[in-house]
Structure formats: C-alpha cells, structure tokens
C-alpha positions in Angstrom: -0.1 0.4 0.1 1.2 3.4 -1.1 2.0 5.8 2.3 0.0 8.1 1.6 0.5 11.7 2.8 -1.9 14.7 4.2 -1.0 17.7 2.8 -3.1 20.1 4.4 -4.5 23.5 2.0 -6.3 26.3 4.4 -7.1 29.7 3.0 -6.9 32.0 5.7 -3.6 31.2 5.8 -2.7 30.8 9.7 -2.6 27.4 10.9 -2.4 25.7 7.4 0.8 24.2 6.1 -0.5 25.9 2.7 -2.1 28.8 2.4 -3.0 28.0 -1.6 -3.7 24.8 -3.7 -1.7 26.2 -5.9 0.8 26.6 -3.4 1.0 23.4 -2.3 1.1 21.4 -5.4 4.6 23.4 -6.7 6.0 22.5 -3.1 4.8 18.8 -2.9 5.4 18.6 -6.9 9.2 19.0 -6.7 9.7 17.3 -3.2 10.0 20.1 -0.4 7.3 19.4 1.4 6.1 16.0 2.5 6.5 14.0 -0.7 9.2 12.7 -2.3 8.4 14.1 -5.8 5.3 14.2 -8.0 6.3 10.7 -9.4 3.7 9.1 -7.3 4.3 5.7 -8.8 8.1 6.0 -8.9 7.6 6.3 -5.0 4.5 4.0 -4.0 3.0 7.0 -2.4 -0.3 8.8 -2.7 -1.0 12.5 -2.0 -4.6 14.4 -0.6 -4.4 18.2 -0.3 -7.0 18.4 2.5 -8.3 21.9 1.6 -10.0 23.9 4.1 -11.4 27.5 4.9 -12.1 29.2 8.2 -13.2 32.5 6.3 -15.0 33.5 3.1 -12.1 34.3 0.9 -11.6 32.5 -2.6 -9.0 30.0 -3.5 -6.9 30.9 -6.6 -6.7 28.1 -9.5 -4.4 25.5 -9.5 -3.4 22.6 -12.0 -2.0 19.1 -11.1 0.1 18.6 -15.3 1.6 14.9 -16.3 4.7 17.5 -18.3 5.5 19.4 -14.9 7.0 15.3 -13.7 3.5 14.4 -11.8 3.3 10.7 -12.3 0.0 9.0 -11.3 -2.0 4.8 -11.1 -4.1 3.2 -9.5 -3.2 3.3 -5.9 -0.8 6.2 -6.5 -3.0 8.9 -6.9 -3.7 13.1 -5.8 -7.1 13.8 -4.1 -8.2 17.2 -3.7 -10.9 16.8 -1.2 -12.8 20.2 -0.1 -15.5 20.7 3.1 -18.1 21.8 2.3 -20.8 19.3 3.5 -23.9 20.1 3.2 -24.3 20.5 -1.1 -25.1 24.3 -1.1 -22.7 27.0 -1.5 -20.8 28.6 1.5 -18.3 30.8 1.2 -17.2 29.8 4.9 -16.4 27.4 3.6 -13.2 26.3 0.5 -13.7 27.7 -2.6 -11.7 28.1 -5.8 -12.7 31.3 -7.5 -11.7 32.1 -11.7 -9.4 35.6 -11.4 -8.4 35.4 -15.1 -9.4 34.1 -18.3 -8.4 30.7 -20.2 -7.7 29.1 -17.6 -9.6 26.0 -15.3 -10.8 26.3 -11.9 -9.1 23.0 -10.8 -7.2 21.2 -13.7 -6.1 18.0 -13.9 -3.7 17.0 -17.1 -2.9 13.8 -17.7 -3.1 12.3 -14.0 -4.9 9.6 -14.1 -6.5 8.2 -10.3 -7.6 11.8 -9.4 -10.6 12.3 -7.2 -11.9 16.2 -6.2 -14.5 15.7 -3.9 -16.7 18.6 -2.2 -14.9 21.3 -3.9 -16.7 24.4 -5.1 -16.0 26.3 -7.9 -16.6 29.5 -9.3 -16.3 30.7 -12.5 -16.8 33.9 -11.5 -18.3 35.2 -15.3 -14.8 34.4 -16.7 -15.2 34.9 -21.1 -13.5 31.9 -21.5 -12.3 28.1 -19.0 -13.8 25.5 -17.1 -15.0 25.3 -13.0 -13.0 21.6 -13.6 -11.1 19.9 -16.4 -9.9 17.0 -16.6 -7.7 17.1 -20.0 -6.6 13.9 -21.4 -7.2 12.5 -17.5 -8.6 8.9 -16.1 -10.6 6.5 -14.6 -10.9 9.5 -12.2 -13.8 10.7 -9.7 -15.5 13.9 -9.5 -18.1 13.7 -6.6 -19.6 16.7 -4.0 -18.4 19.5 -6.0 -20.4 22.9 -6.9 -19.5 24.3 -9.8 -20.8 28.0 -10.5 -20.9 30.9 -13.0 -18.9 29.8 -15.3 -18.5 31.6 -19.0 -22.5 31.1 -21.0 -20.7 29.6 -24.8 -21.0 26.2 -24.8 -17.4 25.9 -25.4 -16.8 25.9 -21.5 -18.2 23.6 -18.8 -18.7 23.4 -15.3 -17.2 20.2 -15.1 -15.3 19.3 -18.5 -13.1 16.5 -19.8 -11.3 17.2 -22.7 -10.3 14.5 -25.5 -10.0 11.1 -23.9 -11.0 7.0 -24.5 -11.3 6.4 -20.7 -14.2 6.2 -18.4 -14.7 8.6 -15.6 -17.2 8.7 -12.9 -19.0 12.3 -12.2 -22.2 11.7 -8.9 -23.5 14.2 -6.4 -22.2 17.8 -7.9 -24.6 20.6 -8.6 -24.0 22.9 -11.4 -25.8 26.0 -12.0 -25.5 29.0 -14.7 -22.9 27.9 -16.3 -21.9 27.4 -20.9 -22.4 23.6 -20.4 -22.7 22.0 -17.5 -21.7 18.9 -17.9 -19.0 18.3 -21.2 -17.8 15.0 -22.3 -16.3 16.1 -26.2 -15.2 13.8 -28.4 -14.2 9.7 -27.7 -15.0 10.9 -23.9 -16.4 7.9 -22.5 -17.6 8.8 -18.8 -20.6 8.0 -16.1 -22.9 10.8 -14.7 -24.6 10.0 -11.8 -27.6 11.6 -8.7 -26.4 15.3 -10.1 -28.0 18.5 -10.4 -27.5 20.4 -14.1 -30.1 24.0 -13.7 -29.8 27.1 -15.3 -26.9 26.6 -18.2 -27.1 26.8 -22.1 -26.5 23.5 -22.4 -27.0 21.1 -19.4 -25.1 17.8 -20.9 -23.0 18.3 -23.8 -21.9 14.8 -26.0 -20.6 15.7 -29.5 -17.9 13.8 -29.6 -17.5 11.2 -33.3 -17.2 8.3 -30.5 -17.9 7.5 -27.1 -20.7 6.5 -25.3 -21.2 8.6 -21.7 -23.9 7.3 -19.8 -26.6 9.8 -17.4 -27.9 8.3 -15.1 -30.7 9.5 -11.7 -30.1 13.3 -13.2 -32.0 16.5 -12.5 -31.6 18.6 -15.9 -34.0 21.1 -15.9 -34.0 25.1 -16.6 -31.4 25.2 -19.3 -31.6 26.3 -22.9 -30.8 23.3 -24.1 -31.3 19.5 -21.5 -29.5 17.4 -23.1 -27.4 18.2 -26.3 -26.5 14.4 -27.9 -24.8 15.2 -31.2 -22.5 12.4 -32.8 -22.7 10.4 -29.3 -24.3 7.1 -28.2 -25.4 8.7 -25.6 -27.1 6.4 -22.0 -29.7 8.3 -20.7 -31.9 6.4 -17.9 -34.4 7.5 -14.6 -33.4 11.5 -16.1 -36.2 14.6 -14.5 -35.7 17.1 -17.9 -37.7 19.3 -19.3 -36.6 17.6 -22.4 -37.8 14.2 -21.5 -36.2 11.4 -23.7 -34.4 8.2 -23.0 -35.9 5.4 -20.0 -37.7 6.0 -18.3 -38.0 9.9 -18.3 -39.2 11.7 -14.7 -41.2 14.9 -15.4 -41.6 17.5 -13.0 -45.1 17.6 -10.7 -47.3 19.9 -12.1 -45.1 20.7 -14.4 -43.7 22.9 -11.9 -39.7 22.3 -10.7 -40.8 24.2 -7.6 -42.7 21.4 -6.6 -39.0 19.2 -6.8 -36.9 20.8 -4.6 -36.7 23.2 -2.0 -35.3 26.9 -2.8 -34.6 26.5 -6.8 -33.9 30.5 -7.1 -31.7 30.5 -5.0 -29.8 27.9 -5.5 -31.0 25.2 -3.0 -31.4 21.7 -4.1 -32.9 19.8 -1.3 -35.4 17.4 -2.8 -38.8 18.0 -1.8 -41.2 15.2 -0.1 -44.5 14.7 -2.5 -42.4 15.4 -6.5 -41.5 13.3 -8.7 -37.9 13.1 -8.3 -38.6 11.1 -5.1 -41.7 9.4 -5.3 -41.2 8.9 -9.6 -37.7 7.3 -9.6 -36.9 3.8 -9.2 -33.3 3.3 -9.5 -31.4 0.8 -7.4 -27.6 -0.7 -7.8 -28.6 -2.8 -9.9 -29.4 -0.4 -13.0 -26.5 1.6 -12.8 -23.7 0.1 -10.4 -22.2 3.5 -10.5 -25.3 4.7 -8.2 -23.4 6.5 -4.9 -23.4 4.8 -1.2 -23.4 8.5 -0.4 -25.1 11.5 -2.0 -23.5 15.6 -1.7 -24.4 16.0 1.9 -22.8 12.6 2.9 -26.2 10.7 3.8 -26.6 7.3 3.3 -28.6 6.6 -0.1 -30.6 4.0 -0.4 -28.5 0.8 -2.9 -29.8 -2.3 -2.1 -31.4 -4.5 -4.2 -35.0 -3.8 -4.5 -34.6 -0.3 -2.8 -34.9 2.4 -4.2 -33.2 6.1 -4.6 -34.2 10.1 -5.2 -33.2 11.6 -8.5 -30.5 14.2 -7.9 -27.9 15.2 -5.3 -29.7 14.7 -2.7 -30.5 10.9 -1.3 -33.9 10.5 1.1 -31.9 12.3 4.3 -32.6 15.6 3.3 -36.1 14.9 2.0 -38.1 18.0 3.6 -41.6 18.8 3.0 -40.9 22.3 2.1 -38.0 24.2 4.5 -34.8 22.9 4.5 -33.2 19.1 7.0 -30.6 19.8 9.2 -26.7 18.6 7.7 -25.4 15.9 9.3 -21.4 16.4 10.4 -19.2 14.1 8.5 -16.0 13.3 10.3 -13.0 11.7 8.2 -10.9 9.1 10.1 -7.3 8.5 7.7 -4.7 6.2 8.2 -1.2 6.7 7.6 
C-alpha cells in the first residue's frame, strides 16, 4: 500500500501548511514538502490535499500536470478534498474562484485516478475557461462538488472532460449558471449520476464522434438545451428534464420544478417529499452500478437490490416537505 501523505491547505493562511492549493502543488511536486516528489508511482506514495477555509476568501486556480512531473496511477493518486458537507454553496467553506480567462478553476492533465471531492468552484463569469477540467485524465472521480458561474459560451463547462478514451465518474454534484453543465466531447466516455444541472445554456453536451457516456438519475432542467447529444451514443436513464428522453423519464410534478426542490431561485436543491424526483424514481444499484452510497451531503443512499433512491444530488435524508433539513456532520479518520 502506498504511503499516504495528508497535505493541508487553508486559505486563511494562519494555521495551515499552505495558504493556497497552487502553492501546495508546486512545493510537493518539487519534493520540498511531505512527498518525495511528484512521481507518486515511482515512490509508491499518494497525496491527499485537504482544503479548508475559516473565512470567506476564495483560493486561486490550481493545476496538476504530468508534463510538470506528476506521475499517478491506481493507488498512487492525487485527491483534492474540500470541506463543504451540505451540498449548498457556502463561501465560509473552501472554494476556488477564477480571476482570469483561459484557465480552469481546478485542472488535472493526464493525472489518472485523481479524485476531486467536495470542492466548490466559481467561474466568476469570466469569458473563457471551465470550472473543473480533466484534460486526457482517465479513471478519475469527481464527487460532491459544486460548480457555478462558468462562461455562458458552450465551449466551457462547470465540469469538463477533454478528449480521452477512458472512463471517468461524476456523481452527487451540483452545477448551475454555466455555458455547459457537464461536457463529454470527442471520444470521451464517462458516467454522470445522481447530480443536478440547472440554469445553463447546455445541460449536458455529448457531441463527439465516438464514446458512450452514461447519464443516470440526474435532474437537468431550466437549460436552453437540457441534452445536446451529437454523434455520441449517450445512454440516458431515470432523468428528470424539461425535454424528456431516455429510459424511465421523469417529469416535474404539475409541470412545476418548484414542486421538486426547496429553493431553486437560491440554488438550494434539497429534494421535496411528494415530488416526482422523490416519488417516481425506482433506480437501484442493479440499474446502475455507479449509484453512489452517499449523497452530496454525506447521507446514505438506499442502493440495495429492490430499494429505490431519489433523483438528484440529495438522498432521502434531505427530504423536506417545504423547508431545509439539518445538515449532517461527517467526520473522517485518515490512516497513514
């Protein structure tokens, strides 16, 4: 088993090992921190960047690139973990904000097996650049993240996969007010499940000549085009959309999305009891093995055979008749 190093990033610059993720990336890559170097495979190491904020200041953009010397693999990977455990944007928790065009908020280039967990990215309405960007990185996981305010041009996305033949998993994420919510271009495969995409130009874009992205158990609505499916063979099941389509489509109760989620205008997507996204879905882990065991807030999903779970990023634990439920605190123990 690889030696796991926990590398703390704290944007208040007081009690942290590093005051910015980009600083931590550069220092650890050079072997001037806890890692031997960025060659995680050769050194049989793994790196967990735990990012927390005690104030309301945003962190700057960060990029992990194999061209710079990062070498990753299965068991020798990079994980960037934020501290939002509610699934609702919270500027008092760790977040990244773009300050310039032509950069992504958080980018991994050919760093396979990377994990991005509970990170919030604000595109800051810049004219170019995606929120979370995987450039030719495969077997990666993006989970429990929030991306917003990425440029309205559909070239850019809240979560963006550049051309790659590998499969990546996105689950339990919330994306809103972006050019494209989630983009699977060219020959990219991937699985998107149990997520929210709202208020974008394109909800999902799958326009490549090959590839078979799969989208399951998501709520995708109030986008100019919920599903932009070009030449890709997009597999869709249990989707709640304005456009319909795919297997087992779900429409909002009374044709009104306010019957499905607590406060859409405030970008609070806690699911409501009585709505079709709660009542009409019968998705199980037999339908899609990528259904996660936890939702965006860390509550357990019902994924056993014969049981059902809710459409969207929030599980049954957040169901409310009209108001928000109390967030659940999650404690993690890291073994070194």
